[in-house]
Every structure is written in C-alpha cells, then in structure tokens.
C-alpha positions in Angstrom: 34.3 194.0 36.5 31.4 195.7 34.8 28.7 197.3 36.9 26.0 194.8 37.8 28.1 191.8 36.8 27.1 188.9 39.1 30.3 187.0 39.1 33.7 188.5 39.6 35.3 187.0 36.5 38.8 188.4 37.4 38.8 186.5 40.7 37.3 183.4 39.2 40.0 183.4 36.5 42.9 183.7 38.9 41.4 181.1 41.3 40.6 178.4 38.7 40.2 179.2 35.0 43.7 180.4 34.2 45.1 176.9 35.0 42.0 174.7 34.5 42.0 173.7 38.1 45.1 171.6 37.6 47.7 172.0 40.5 50.7 171.2 38.2 49.5 173.8 35.7 49.2 176.4 38.5 52.7 175.6 39.6 54.0 176.2 36.1 52.1 179.5 35.9 53.5 180.7 39.2 57.0 179.6 38.3 56.8 181.6 35.1 55.4 184.7 36.9 58.0 184.8 39.7 60.9 186.2 37.5 58.4 188.6 35.8 57.5 190.0 39.3 61.1 190.3 40.3 62.0 192.2 37.1 59.0 194.6 37.4 60.2 195.3 41.0 63.8 195.7 39.9 63.0 198.1 37.1 60.9 200.2 39.5 64.1 200.8 41.5 62.2 200.8 44.8 63.9 202.0 48.0 63.0 202.0 51.7 60.2 204.5 52.4 58.9 204.7 48.9 55.1 205.0 48.2 54.1 202.6 45.4 50.9 202.3 43.4 50.4 198.8 41.9 47.8 199.1 39.2 45.7 196.0 38.5 47.1 194.3 41.5 45.1 191.1 41.1 46.0 188.7 43.8 49.0 190.8 44.9 51.9 189.2 43.1 53.8 192.4 42.5 52.2 194.5 45.2 53.3 192.2 48.1 56.9 192.1 46.7 56.7 196.0 46.7 55.6 195.9 50.3 58.7 194.0 51.2 61.0 196.3 49.1 59.8 199.6 50.6 60.1 198.4 54.2 58.3 199.4 57.3 58.4 203.1 56.4 56.9 202.7 52.9 53.4 202.2 51.6 51.9 200.3 48.8 48.5 201.2 47.2 46.8 198.1 45.8 44.5 199.2 42.9 42.2 196.9 41.0 38.7 196.9 39.4 37.8 193.7 41.3 36.4 194.2 44.8 36.9 190.5 45.5 40.6 190.5 44.7 41.1 193.6 46.8 39.4 191.9 49.7 41.7 188.9 49.2 44.8 191.1 49.2 43.5 192.9 52.3 43.0 189.6 54.1 46.5 188.4 53.2 48.0 191.7 54.3 46.3 191.4 57.7 47.4 187.7 58.0 51.1 188.6 57.3 51.2 191.7 59.5 51.6 194.4 56.9 48.1 195.8 56.7 49.1 199.2 58.1 51.5 199.7 55.2 48.8 198.9 52.6 46.0 200.9 51.1 43.3 199.5 48.8 41.6 201.4 46.0 39.0 200.1 43.5 39.8 201.8 40.2 40.5 201.1 36.5 43.9 202.0 35.0 42.4 204.8 33.0 40.9 206.6 36.0 43.1 206.8 39.1 41.3 209.9 40.4 41.4 208.4 44.0 45.2 208.9 43.9 46.4 212.5 44.2 48.7 214.2 41.7 52.4 213.7 42.3 51.8 211.5 45.3 53.7 208.2 44.5 57.3 207.4 43.9 56.6 204.4 41.6 53.8 202.9 39.6 54.0 199.2 38.8 51.7 196.9 36.7 51.7 193.5 35.1 49.4 192.4 32.3 47.0 195.3 32.8 47.1 197.3 29.6 46.0 194.2 27.6 42.5 194.8 29.1 42.5 198.6 28.8 41.0 200.2 25.7 42.1 203.7 26.7 45.8 203.0 27.0 46.7 206.7 26.4 44.4 207.6 29.3 46.1 205.0 31.5 49.6 206.3 30.7 48.5 209.9 31.4 47.2 208.7 34.8 50.5 207.0 35.6 52.4 210.1 34.8 49.9 212.3 36.8 50.2 210.4 40.1 54.0 210.1 39.9 56.2 212.7 41.6 58.8 214.4 39.4 61.5 211.7 39.0 59.1 208.9 39.8 59.4 205.6 38.1 57.0 203.5 36.0 57.6 199.8 35.6 55.4 197.4 33.6 55.2 194.1 31.9 52.8 193.3 29.1 52.3 190.4 26.7 52.5 191.5 23.1 49.7 189.4 21.7 49.8 190.9 18.2 53.0 188.9 17.6 51.1 185.7 17.4 48.0 187.1 15.6 46.5 186.2 13.2 47.0 182.5 13.6 47.1 180.4 10.4 43.9 178.7 9.5 45.4 175.3 9.9 46.6 176.0 13.5 44.7 176.2 16.8 46.7 177.5 19.7 49.5 176.7 17.3 48.8 173.0 17.2 48.4 171.5 13.7 44.7 171.0 13.1 44.9 170.6 9.3 42.6 167.5 9.3 39.9 169.4 11.3 40.6 172.9 10.1 36.9 173.5 9.4 36.0 172.7 13.0 38.9 174.7 14.4 37.6 177.7 12.3 34.2 177.5 14.0 35.8 177.6 17.4 38.2 180.4 16.5 35.3 182.4 15.0 33.6 182.2 18.4 36.7 183.6 20.2 37.2 186.3 17.6 33.6 187.4 18.1 34.4 188.0 21.7 37.8 189.6 21.1 38.0 191.0 17.5 41.5 191.0 16.1 42.9 194.5 15.8 40.2 196.1 17.9 40.3 194.2 21.2 42.6 195.8 23.8 44.6 192.6 23.9 45.4 192.8 20.2 45.5 196.6 19.3 49.1 197.3 20.3 52.7 196.2 20.1 56.0 197.2 21.8 56.3 200.3 19.6 53.0 201.6 20.8 54.0 201.2 24.4 57.1 203.4 23.8 54.9 205.9 21.9 52.3 206.0 24.7 54.9 206.5 27.4 56.6 209.4 25.5 53.2 210.9 24.7 52.2 210.9 28.3 55.2 213.0 29.3 57.8 210.4 30.5 61.3 211.8 29.9 63.3 208.6 30.0 61.9 205.4 28.5 63.4 201.9 28.2 61.8 198.8 26.7 63.0 195.2 26.2 61.1 192.8 24.0 61.5 189.0 24.4 60.3 186.6 21.7 60.0 182.9 22.4 59.2 180.2 19.8 59.4 176.8 21.3 57.5 173.5 21.9 54.8 173.8 24.6 54.8 171.7 27.7 52.6 168.6 27.6 49.3 169.3 29.3 46.5 167.1 30.8 43.6 167.3 28.5 41.0 168.0 31.2 43.0 171.0 32.4 43.5 172.2 28.8 39.7 172.0 28.2 39.0 173.9 31.5 41.5 176.7 30.9 40.5 180.2 29.6 43.3 182.2 28.1 42.1 185.4 29.9 39.1 186.4 32.1 37.0 187.6 29.2 36.9 184.5 27.1 35.3 181.1 27.5 37.3 177.9 28.3 37.9 175.6 25.4 35.2 173.2 26.7 32.7 176.1 26.8 33.7 177.3 23.3 33.4 173.9 21.8 30.0 173.5 23.4 28.8 176.7 21.8 30.5 176.4 18.4 30.4 172.6 17.6 27.7 169.9 17.4 28.2 166.8 19.5 29.9 164.7 16.7 32.0 167.7 15.7 33.2 168.3 19.2 34.2 164.6 19.5 36.1 164.7 16.2 37.9 167.9 17.1 38.9 166.6 20.5 40.0 163.3 19.1 42.5 165.1 16.9 43.7 167.8 19.3 43.9 165.9 22.5 47.0 163.7 21.7 48.8 166.8 20.4 48.2 168.7 23.7 49.0 165.7 25.9 52.3 165.1 24.0 53.2 168.8 23.7 53.3 168.5 19.9 52.7 172.0 18.9 54.4 175.4 19.1 54.4 178.2 21.7 54.8 181.7 20.2 55.0 184.4 22.8 56.3 188.0 22.8 56.5 190.0 26.0 57.7 193.5 26.9 59.1 195.1 30.0 58.9 198.9 29.9 60.3 201.3 32.6 60.3 205.0 32.5 61.0 208.1 34.5 58.7 211.1 34.8 
C-alpha cells in the first residue's frame, strides 16, 4: 500500500473484490488455491523447528500452513506491505493459539531489511512478484535472508502468456460484434497496467530462472503449467464486481469510466450471456519455482 493511501486496497481485494462478493466464486477461488498452497509448502521442504519467512503473506494462506509444518519449535515470519492484512493474521494466530510462533513484519519483497542476514531456513511466496517492479532486488533479498542451504519456494502466474489479447476478445470471450466498445474498456485497463512495462506483464518463466540464478541460488527448479479450457459459468453481478487484481478497477467501474450509458448497455447485453453460460476461453500459465541457496 502506498504511503498515505486511505484505503488498504490489498485487504479490500482479498475480502471482496477478487470474487465480486459472491460466496460461490469465493469457494472456487479457495478450492483453486488450496493445492497451490500445498505445493509451495512441499517444495519448501519444511521440517520441525524451521524458521520460515512468508513474503507477501496476505491473509495467511501459505504462512499458516507453514506454522503447522514447522511445529511448536519453529517460527514463521509473516511479511506484507498491508498493515491491515498483518493485523488480520495476528488476530487469527491469537485465536488459534499459535501467536507465540509467529512474527509480523511490514515490508515489501524488495526490502526485507527487518530480517537479518542468513536467519531463515525457508522463504515462501505466492503471487507476489507480479506486483514487484524490482524483481532482481527481491530475489537478492530472498537469498540474503536465507541460511546456506536454505530453500526458496514460490508460485507466480505468468500473465505474459495470455497477453496481448486479440482485439475481438475480452477476457477471452468473443466480443466481435462490440469490439469497438471492448477496445475502450481494454484501453482503460492498459493505461493502469501498460503491457510489457507493468510488473504483472514484464516477465515469464525464463526470467524467474534467470533471476534466481543471478541472485546466487545454486540449485534451481521450475515447472510451468499451461491451461486452455472453457471458463466456469459465472453470475453476471459477481463478474461485474470482480477486479482481477488489487490495482485495477472492477469491470463495472471500468465500464462506467470508459463507456457512455448506451454503450455500456450494449456491451453488457452481448457479454453477459457468454459469462453466464461459460462460453469463452480460459488461458492461464502458472509457474512453481524452488531453489536452494
């Protein structure tokens, strides 16, 4: 969260905007994330007594799994730029009786100076580097805080795979009859996150390997998964109220800014039935990387 920002957009996104306030959509998000969490933890090869740093902990999905994995003699450092999310994690840790095994640090991935050199056994993160412009600096910090032989385990979406999107597609739904209107909405999103320059779009899996090696990791592994499939049908109100990430507007907000009233109605009339029937395409690439210092 930027200095002086009135609303914690990270907390607001996790609480509501990532699923449009729809309970079914939230369940689907959590069902998708559970195996991601489990694999990040497995790749970190945690053992009883380990000290773990979870970077960009968010609402604690990975960090609380790490607390369980390291046992009563271990410790997990929850790190995030959101004070509100750190407070939420602290409250949950207290409620579940593990607070004494948790430490909370407000810090960005590129500056973990609150963590001493060679002081943790493992660093974990999930969907953090997509928000970090200084990825090389972040990898250098991961390497610095790890003890010799320490492990790094991360998961990242590779958004460059689905970018740029064809002009006749919007979120990979066919919008050929309203391509002019889709172009206006996409232009608004691209102004917020310029393709090729935004941290979400300036890397692929090869860059992750290069960055890990460049930071000094001696052993590096990466798996890439690509999925091209039909999307799940979604309720239109939830689709409108969803933001793809904390830095961008919801579709309803984007349409309100980019389209006139009649244009918005025409765009929605075409897109809504496709969304509700799941008549589109889902194109996703994701990478797991694990490495040893």
